[in-house]
C-alpha positions as CSV (number, residue, x, y, z in Angstrom):
1,M,87.5,145.6,74.8
2,N,84.5,143.7,76.4
3,N,84.4,140.7,74.1
4,P,85.1,137.9,76.5
5,H,86.2,135.4,73.8
6,A,89.2,138.3,73.2
7,N,90.4,136.8,76.5
8,S,94.2,135.5,75.4
9,D,93.7,133.8,79.1
10,A,91.3,132.1,78.1
11,I,92.2,131.0,74.6
12,A,95.2,129.6,75.8
13,R,93.3,127.6,79.0
14,K,90.7,126.4,76.0
15,Y,93.5,124.8,73.7
16,L,95.5,123.7,76.5
17,D,92.8,121.8,77.8
18,S,91.8,120.5,73.8
19,L,95.3,118.2,74.1
20,V,95.0,114.8,75.5
21,I,97.6,112.2,75.7
22,E,98.2,109.0,75.0
23,Q,99.1,106.4,77.1
24,R,102.4,104.1,76.4
25,V,102.6,102.0,79.9
26,L,105.0,98.6,78.4
27,G,108.4,98.6,79.4
28,A,108.1,101.6,81.1
29,V,110.6,102.8,83.3
30,T,110.5,105.1,87.0
31,P,111.5,108.8,85.4
32,S,113.5,111.6,86.1
33,A,112.4,115.0,86.0
34,K,116.0,116.3,86.1
35,V,117.3,119.2,83.9
36,T,120.6,120.8,83.3
37,F,119.3,124.7,82.1
38,L,122.4,126.9,81.8
39,G,125.0,125.0,82.6
40,R,123.2,123.6,86.1
41,E,121.3,120.9,87.3
42,Y,118.1,121.4,88.4
43,E,115.4,119.0,90.3
44,T,112.9,119.8,88.0
45,P,112.0,121.6,84.6
46,I,109.0,124.2,86.2
47,M,110.5,127.3,86.9
48,T,109.0,130.3,88.6
49,G,107.3,132.6,86.1
50,A,108.6,136.3,86.2
51,L,106.0,137.7,88.8
52,S,106.7,141.4,90.7
53,H,105.3,143.1,93.4
54,L,103.9,139.9,95.8
55,K,102.6,141.3,98.6
56,N,105.0,138.4,101.4
57,G,108.0,140.1,98.8
58,M,110.5,138.8,96.2
59,A,112.9,137.2,98.2
60,G,110.7,134.8,99.6
61,Y,109.3,133.8,96.2
62,A,112.8,133.3,94.7
63,E,113.6,131.0,98.2
64,G,110.5,128.9,97.3
65,A,112.4,127.9,93.9
66,R,115.5,126.7,95.5
67,L,113.9,124.7,98.2
68,A,112.1,122.6,95.2
69,G,115.3,122.5,93.6
70,A,113.9,124.7,90.5
71,A,114.7,127.9,89.2
72,A,113.6,131.2,88.8
73,C,112.4,134.4,87.1
74,I,111.5,137.1,88.8
75,G,110.1,140.3,87.3
76,M,109.9,143.6,88.3
77,G,111.6,145.4,91.3
78,D,114.9,147.2,91.7
79,N,118.3,146.3,92.6
80,E,118.1,145.6,95.8
81,V,114.8,143.6,95.3
82,L,117.0,141.7,92.7
83,G,120.0,141.3,95.4
84,A,117.2,140.0,98.6
85,C,116.4,137.0,96.2
86,L,119.6,136.1,95.2
87,D,120.6,136.3,99.0
88,T,118.9,133.1,99.3
89,G,120.8,131.1,97.2
90,A,118.3,130.9,94.1
91,S,119.0,130.9,90.9
92,V,117.7,134.0,89.2
93,V,116.8,135.2,85.5
94,K,115.9,138.4,85.8
95,I,113.7,140.1,83.1
96,I,113.7,143.2,82.9
97,K,111.0,146.1,81.6
98,P,112.3,148.0,78.0
99,Y,112.6,151.3,80.3
100,A,113.0,154.2,78.4
101,D,115.8,155.3,80.0
102,R,118.5,153.1,79.3
103,D,120.8,154.1,81.8
104,E,118.4,151.8,83.8
105,I,118.6,149.1,81.6
106,F,122.5,149.4,81.9
107,S,122.5,149.3,85.7
108,R,119.9,146.5,85.6
109,L,121.6,144.3,83.4
110,R,125.1,145.1,85.3
111,F,123.9,144.5,88.6
112,A,122.3,141.0,87.7
113,E,125.7,140.0,86.1
114,E,127.9,141.4,89.2
115,H,125.4,139.6,92.3
116,G,125.0,136.3,90.5
117,A,121.9,135.9,88.5
118,I,122.6,133.2,86.5
119,A,120.9,135.1,83.3
120,V,118.6,138.6,82.3
121,G,115.8,139.2,79.7
122,M,113.7,141.5,79.1
123,D,109.7,141.7,78.9
124,S,110.0,142.7,75.1
125,G,105.9,143.4,74.5
126,H,105.1,145.3,77.8
127,A,106.1,148.6,76.2
128,I,102.9,148.4,74.2
129,K,99.4,148.4,75.0
130,P,96.6,149.2,73.1
131,E,96.2,153.0,74.9
132,S,99.8,153.5,74.5
133,P,101.7,152.4,72.1
134,A,104.9,154.0,72.7
135,F,105.3,154.4,76.1
136,D,103.9,152.9,79.1
137,T,104.5,154.0,82.6
138,I,101.9,151.3,84.5
139,V,105.4,150.0,86.5
140,G,106.5,153.8,87.5
141,S,109.1,154.7,84.6
142,P,108.2,155.4,81.4
143,M,109.3,152.7,78.7
144,K,109.2,152.6,75.0
145,L,109.9,149.6,72.6
146,P,113.5,149.4,72.0
147,T,115.0,149.0,68.2
148,L,116.7,146.1,66.8
149,D,119.9,148.0,67.3
150,E,119.4,148.8,71.2
151,L,118.6,145.2,71.2
152,K,121.5,143.7,70.1
153,E,123.2,146.8,72.5
154,Y,122.0,145.5,75.9
155,I,122.4,141.6,74.9
156,S,126.4,142.7,74.0
157,S,126.6,144.5,77.0
158,T,126.8,141.4,79.5
159,K,128.0,138.0,79.9
160,L,124.8,136.5,80.7
161,P,122.8,134.4,78.7
162,F,120.1,137.0,77.2
163,F,116.4,135.4,77.2
164,F,113.3,137.7,75.8
165,K,110.3,137.1,76.8
166,D,106.9,137.8,75.7
167,I,107.8,136.3,72.2
168,L,104.5,135.3,70.3
169,S,105.7,134.0,66.8
170,V,108.4,132.0,64.5
171,Q,109.5,135.5,63.0
172,D,110.5,137.4,66.6
173,A,112.1,133.9,68.0
174,L,114.2,133.9,64.9
175,L,115.0,137.4,65.2
176,A,115.9,137.1,68.9
177,R,117.9,133.9,67.6
178,E,120.0,136.2,64.7
179,I,120.4,138.9,67.4
180,G,122.5,136.9,70.1
181,A,120.0,136.1,72.2
182,A,120.2,132.5,74.0
183,G,116.8,132.1,73.7
184,V,112.7,132.9,74.7
185,I,110.5,133.0,76.5
186,L,107.0,132.2,74.8
187,S,104.2,134.5,76.5
188,H,101.2,136.9,76.0
189,H,101.8,138.8,79.4
190,H,98.4,138.0,80.9
191,D,96.2,139.2,78.7
192,L,98.5,142.1,77.9
193,M,97.2,141.4,73.8
194,H,93.5,140.3,73.0
195,W,93.3,137.4,70.9
196,A,96.8,136.3,71.8
197,V,97.6,133.0,69.8
198,P,97.7,131.0,72.9
199,P,101.8,130.2,73.4
200,I,102.1,126.2,73.5
201,F,100.2,126.5,70.2
202,L,103.3,127.7,68.7
203,L,105.9,125.7,70.1
204,P,106.1,122.7,67.2
205,E,106.9,125.6,64.7
206,I,109.0,128.1,66.5
207,R,110.8,124.8,67.8
208,R,111.3,124.0,63.9
209,A,112.1,127.1,63.1
210,V,114.9,127.9,65.5
211,G,116.5,124.5,66.0
212,N,117.1,122.8,69.2
213,D,120.2,124.7,70.5
214,F,118.4,127.5,71.1
215,I,116.2,127.5,74.6
216,L,112.7,127.9,74.6
217,I,110.9,128.3,77.6
218,A,106.9,128.1,78.0
219,D,105.0,130.2,80.1
220,G,101.8,131.2,80.0
221,G,98.4,129.5,81.4
222,I,100.4,126.4,83.1
223,E,98.6,125.4,86.0
224,D,100.2,122.1,86.7
225,G,102.4,119.3,86.3
226,F,99.7,118.2,83.0
227,D,100.3,121.4,81.2
228,A,104.3,121.3,81.9
229,F,104.1,118.2,80.6
230,K,102.1,119.2,77.5
231,A,104.6,122.1,76.8
232,L,107.7,119.9,77.3
233,A,106.3,117.5,74.7
234,L,105.3,120.0,72.1
235,G,109.0,121.6,72.4
236,A,110.0,123.6,75.3
237,D,113.0,123.1,77.4
238,M,112.2,124.7,80.5
239,V,108.5,125.7,81.7
240,C,107.4,129.2,83.9
241,T,104.5,129.2,86.2
242,G,103.3,132.3,88.3
243,R,99.7,132.6,89.0
244,A,99.7,128.6,90.7
245,L,102.3,129.6,93.0
246,M,100.9,133.0,94.3
247,G,98.0,131.3,96.2
248,P,100.5,128.8,98.2
249,Y,103.2,131.8,98.5
250,A,100.5,134.4,99.9
251,K,99.5,131.3,102.9
252,E,103.0,129.9,103.4
253,G,105.3,131.7,102.0
254,A,108.2,129.9,100.0
255,Q,107.5,126.6,102.0
256,G,104.1,126.9,100.0
257,V,106.1,127.7,96.6
258,A,108.2,124.6,97.2
259,A,105.1,122.2,97.9
260,A,103.9,123.6,95.2
261,L,106.3,123.2,92.7
262,R,106.9,120.0,94.0
263,T,103.4,118.6,93.5
264,M,103.6,119.8,89.5
265,T,106.9,118.2,89.2
266,D,105.0,115.0,90.8
267,E,102.1,115.4,88.1
268,L,104.6,115.6,85.6
269,L,106.3,112.6,86.7
270,S,103.2,110.4,86.4
271,M,102.3,111.8,82.9
272,M,106.2,110.8,82.1
273,Y,105.3,107.0,83.4
274,R,102.7,106.6,81.5
275,T,103.8,107.7,78.0
276,N,107.4,105.8,79.1
277,A,109.9,108.6,79.2
278,A,112.7,107.8,81.2
279,D,113.8,111.4,81.3
280,V,112.4,115.1,80.1
281,K,114.3,114.8,77.2
282,S,112.7,111.8,76.0
283,I,109.1,112.6,75.9
284,D,107.9,112.1,72.7
285,S,105.3,114.5,70.8
286,S,102.9,112.4,69.3
287,V,101.7,111.1,72.7
288,I,99.9,114.9,72.0
289,H,96.7,114.7,70.2
290,E,94.2,117.7,69.6
291,A,90.6,116.7,70.7
292,R,88.7,119.7,68.7
293,W,85.5,118.0,70.2
294,L,86.2,119.4,73.6
């Protein structure tokens, strides 16, 4: 696919940039970005995205989230890698690939539960690529798309909240809720699917469909606190950012991640102040407008 217009990352960026924000400052109060997520309080609704195989290792990435008072998603890596992340004291959501070897999945779910992860999830869309509809060996182990019955079995095998990542439709969000997931992560996995609808575009429709008691985490193209504000206004409970943290992590390690997350949170707070939102739950979707001329 050589058509540059098909790049899903570029489409998501274009859509995010088309969203403009209405100012409401009369009577505004100093806001708080603190949130409660899975029963724990965090300084920010912005959490690390589920990156994998970082040059400086995954533990420092998770440590950066802890230093910023944020939750952390982490991606690929064996149980030893997860253990190192958890040893930092970070609150970790472990995302597991849909391995063809079901024992591998159960092993990772069990380790996450026994060693203190706050939740687990599955990269549901990563088993499908245009050149390989059923299997993907890019991560070193074969993968396959699980059946709904298999997904139910994974959810029921752990006491931890279970999330599906790479959800990009009302239909999949409703199915995830129906089979017992705690929520979904809306993303297109870094342009894995060409012409993918921007996750933020679908947020309001999915929120209306699933109700308010199902957790929606926005991922994909969130580069700063202004993007995070837009996602939260449109229905997200939490927001993931990944690529925006890679440079700071490569240069300054955990402190770089923490500083970047704090900067994004400050940007989020500035937009909350200017739109008269005292806390994250008070962010009003009606302040968002689509500027079709941009």
